[in-house]
Structure formats: structure tokens, C-alpha cells
N, C-alpha and C positions, 0 to 999 in steps of 0.2 A: 595721590590715589591711595585709598586704604588697602592694607594687605589682603583683607578678605575679598575686596572687589577684584584685586589683581589675580588672586587664586581662582575666582569664579571665571574670569576671562580666560585664564590659562587652561582651565578645565574644559571650557567650551571649545577652545582651539584644538585641544587634544582630541576631541571627538571627531574632528575633521581630518586628523593626521593620516589615517589609513588611506582615504581617497586621494589626498594630496601626494602621499608617498608613491602611489601607483598611477598618478595622473599622466606620466610620461609614456605609459604603455596601456593599450586596451587589450585585456585578456578575453579570449574567446572560449566560451563554455558551451558544450553540446548538451541538450536536454532530450534524452531518448525515452519516449513514453509509449506504453502499450495502449492505454485508453485514449479517448479524444480530449482535446483541450477543454471543451465545455464541461466534461464530466469531472475534471480535477481542477477547475479554475480556482476554487477556494484554497486548495493545497498549494497550487503554483503561486498564488499571491502571498501566502504565508512564507514560502521559500524565498521569494524575491524581497519581501519586506525584511526578513532576517539578514539577507545579504546586504541590503542598504544600511541596516544598523551596524554591520561590520565594516562598512566603508566601500562596498562594491555596488556601483550604480550603473544600470543599463544606459548606454549612450554617453557615459563619462569615462569610466575605466573598465567597462565590461560590455561584451556583446554576447547574447545568448542565441544560439542556433537551435531552433526547436524542430524536432521530428516526431510526428504523431502517427501511430499505427492505427488509431481509431478502432481499437478492439481486435484488429487482425494481427495476431502475433506472428504470423508467417512473414509479415513485412519487415519485422524488426532487423533481421540480418542486413538487408539492403540499406535500411535507414542508418544503421550503425556504420556500415561501410562508407556511406556518404560523409558522415562526421569525421571519420578517420582520413578520408581523402581531402577534406577541407582543413586538416591539420589543426583541429581545435586543441586548446591547452588542457582540457579536462572534459570528461563525460559524466553527466549525472544520469543514473539509470534507476528509476523508481518502480521496479518490479523484478521478480526473479527472471522472467523471460527477457527483460531488457538488459539485465546484467549479463546473462549468458550470451546474448547477441553481441554486446559490447566486448566481452572477454574474448570471444571468438574472432572479433574484428581487429583487436590490438593487444599487444603485450607491452606496449610502450607508453601510451597515453594514460595518465591516471584516471581511474574510474571511481566515482563515489556512488555506492549502491544504497538504495532506500527500499525497505520492506521485503527483501528477499527472504524466503524461508529456507532454512538449512544450508547456509552458505558454505560450511565446512564439508558437509556430506556431498554437496554438488561440485566440490572442487573449486569453488570461487576464491576461497582463501585457505591458507594452510592451517591456521587456527584463528580463533577470535582475538586472542591477546596479541598475536604476532602474525598479521595477515600474510606477509612474506612476498607479495608481488606488487602489481600495479592497482590492486582493488582494496578498498576499505569502505567504511560507512556504517550503516545501521542495518540490523536484522529485524524482521517482522515478529519472530517468535523468540521466546526465552528458553528454548530447548524443546526436546521431544515431549509430546503429550498435548500440545496446544489444540490440534484438531479434535482430539477426544474431549477436551474441555468445552469446546464449542458445542459438540453434540450433547454433552451432559447438561449444559446450560439450556439448550433447547428442550430437553426432556423435563428439566425442573420447571421451566416456564409454562409449558403447554400441558404436560401431564401424560395422558395415555397415548403414546405413539409407538407403533410397532415396526413401521417401515419408512425409512427416510431416503429421499432421492438426493444424491450429491451431484450438483451441477458444476461443471468446470470444463476446461479445455485441455485436451491431451497435448496440445502444443506448449502448455505451461510446464516447465521442467519438474516442478515439485508436485504435480497433480497426482501421480501414482503413489508417491511416498506418503502424501497426506491421506490418500484413500486407505493405505495400509494401516495408518494410525487410527483412522475412523473405524475400520473393521475390527481392530483389537478392542477399541473402546465400546463399540456397539455390542460385542459379544457379552461384555460384563454388564451392559445396561439392558440386555434382552431386546435389542433392536437390530433389524436387518437393514443393511445399506445397499442401495442400488445406484450405480453411477451412470450418469448421462453426459456424453461428450457434446459440448456446444461449440461449434466452429464459427457460427455467425448468428446474428439476430434472426435471420430468415428461418432458422431451424427451431426457434422457440415455440411457435404454434404447434408444430408437429410433435415436439417433445412433450408439451403439456397435454396433448391429446392422448398420450400413452400413460399418463400418470394414474388416472382413475382406474383403468383396467388392471394396472399392476398394484392397485391398492396402496398407493403412496400416501402417507399421512402428513408429511411435512417435507420441506426442502432445506438443504444446506448448501450455501454457495461456497465453492472452493476457490476457483480462479477469479478472484474479485477484480483483478486488473483487466482481464479480458471481457468481463461482464459489466464493468462499471458504466460504459456508454449505454447499456440496455437495461439499467436498473429500474427505470419507470415502467417499461414494458413488462419486465419480470414481475414487478409488484402488481400491476394490473391483472396479468394472467393468473397470478397466484390468488388474488382476492376473488376473482371470478370463479376459480376452482376451489375456493375456501381452503387454501393450503397455507399454513404458517411458513414463513421463510426466516432463517437466521443466516446472517452474513458476518464477515469479519470487519466490515467498515461501516461507520455510522451513516454514510451517504445512502445506504440501502434503506434503513427505516425512515430516513428523511424523505426518501422517494416513495414510501408507502409499504415497504416490507415490514414484517412484524418486529424484528429485533436484530441487534448486532452485538458481537462481543469481540473486541480487538483493540489495537492501538488507535489513538487519535492521529490520523494522517497529518493534519496541519501541525500538530505539536512535534511529531517525529521528523517531518521534513525540515523543520527549523534546525534540528540537530544536524541534519545533513548539510545545511548551509555552513555550519561551523567547520566541517571537514573541508568543504570547498575553500573557505577562507584560509585554513591552515596550509593546504596544498599549494594554493596560488602564492602564498608567502614563502614557500620553499620546503615545507615538510614532505616527507616521503610516505606514500600510502602504506608501504610495508611496515612502517613503524607506528602507525596509528591504529590502536585497538578498535575492533568492531563493537559498536554499542548495541546492547539488547534492551528490550522494554523492561521496565520495572513494574508496570501495572497495565491492566487492560480495563477498558471502559465498557459498560453495559448500557445500551440505549434501547428503549422500548417505545413502540408506537401504539398507544392505547386506542387511537382512532381506528387503526387497522384491526386491532384485537376485537373491537366491537363489531366491525364489518364481517369478520370471520366467525363471530360467535364464540370466541376463545376467552376464557377467564384466566388471566395471568396469576400465577401463584403469588400471594401476598409476600412471601419470603423473598421471591425474586424481585418483586416490585420495590421492596425495601432496599435491595442491593443496587438498584439502578442508579447510574450516574446522571441519566437524563430520561425523562418521560415526555413523549410527544403527545399532546392532547389536542 
């Protein structure tokens, strides 16, 4: 056998070593999600695909216990408690509300957070560089000011807006702090922000009936995890009311909202899979620094812009990472 062939075979075998090394034990991972499975299917598939690349395969050396709140954040504490009672080896919590529920349920089981805003301010970790407890993972924001940047992007894209409705859930721990950021940014932009609490999809029709009388010009989605399952209904109601929507996740413009400015969930959840891999191999969450985004993507739905009668600024269009036509 030629040396090169031997090295190729050896390299191929090495790729299977992680699975073989852990084949004598099946690890149990809890997946605690605020939205529904359908609403985050692409993200979930990206997460599982990355785990497989790292040697963790469902049904071989990994079992995933899923808990879906279907947009009802109030259910998360009970779902988190179920995972703790089932004594899972690790909990993945892809939203601020899910991380808080998991933290309140256990100080023992490692937790990998995905997309929480302000993890230090909320007391989820001691610091980003040295989390210090049983929680680590990725953060949705790269620091204070993100919510204001979303509002600024909306104004740059749409132009003349004076009053923006901020839709979110008071059950989401970071809702109030993001509103404070929005108010500060709005003052400098000459915009007034009116917040609307959305507890369930049943409230959306009633909320939208209040927007015109209050002279709302556009909408900004704050609690994306709670509203993800209802993004199509949101887009339909907004189009009917000729209201531009900006959200933090690309799934909203893909469902018919006008635009989004934020991290790519599928890309970032792959980073969370790396944390899962490290912890299952023995690393301590306290020693794994929290990762922040280094860039945000801008996605614009031009079909929706046409339906709304909105002309997107050419400068904003030129900055877009993706344009849906």
C-alpha cells in the first residue's frame, strides 16, 4: 500500500473516532425551545447536522429530549423542570426566556444558551470571558445598542416614520431593557416608540386594530422567539394594514415581513453545537467564554415592499445580504 493511500485511510478513520470513542454511552441532551418545532426546523436541522459532523449522532451516542413551548413562554419553567427531573446530561436553551427557565431549574446540569440578549446584565453569567457557573454558549447581541441599530435600519430603509410600534412579550426577560434602548435611540432619531405586549396569537387581531387609531407608521419585533410561530400571521396583518415590519431574524421577511437585521440563526446555532461537543467531552461551562456575533445580516423582501407601496432606500438595498424578490 502506498503511503498516501495509508494516510487517506487513516484520515477517514479519524473522522469516525469521536463517535466510536463515545459509542459505549448514549448522552442525553435536553432541547428547551420557546417557539414551535415547525417555526425553527431549519435552525434545528443545522444544529443536529453540526453535531453529526462532530461525531454526535441521534440514536447512536446521543438522545435529544425536545420540549417545545409553542410560543407560550409561561410554559418554559415546567418544561425545564421536566428535563431536570429526567436527569439529562446537558440542556440547550435557544432564547433568553429558555435560558432563564433552565437556570432557575438547575444549577448543576450544564446549559448551552443560544441567542440570549444581555446575558451578563440578566445574571445568566458572571462575565462573557469567564461565565463562572453552569451556563455558557452564544449571545444574540454584541453589546448595548443593538435594538437602537435595528430602529435606525428601519428608518434608513423606509424613510419618513414618526411612530413605531414595538411588539413583544413581557414574559421575555429582556423585553423591558430592549425597550429602554429603543426609547433612547428613538429620541435621537425623532421617533416615538409605543410598546404592545403580545401574550398569544389570539391577541394579534385586536392589537392590529389599535395601530391605525394610534397612528403607528411601522412595527419592530422585539421578542422574536415568542412571535416566531406567528410570523406569517404577523406579516399578513401588517401587509393588510400597509405597515412595514423589521425583525431580528431572517425568518420574518421570508414569511412576508419587510426586512430583518440580526444574526443568522442557522449559522449561530452551529456554534452552539461546538459548546455541546466540548462539554460532553469534559469541558466545564464556567471555563468556556461566551461567543458574541461579529456581524449582522440584512434581509429585505422586495415583494412585500411593493405590496406596501414602500420604496427601499438604494443605499440600504446596496447593503443587503439578501434581497427576496
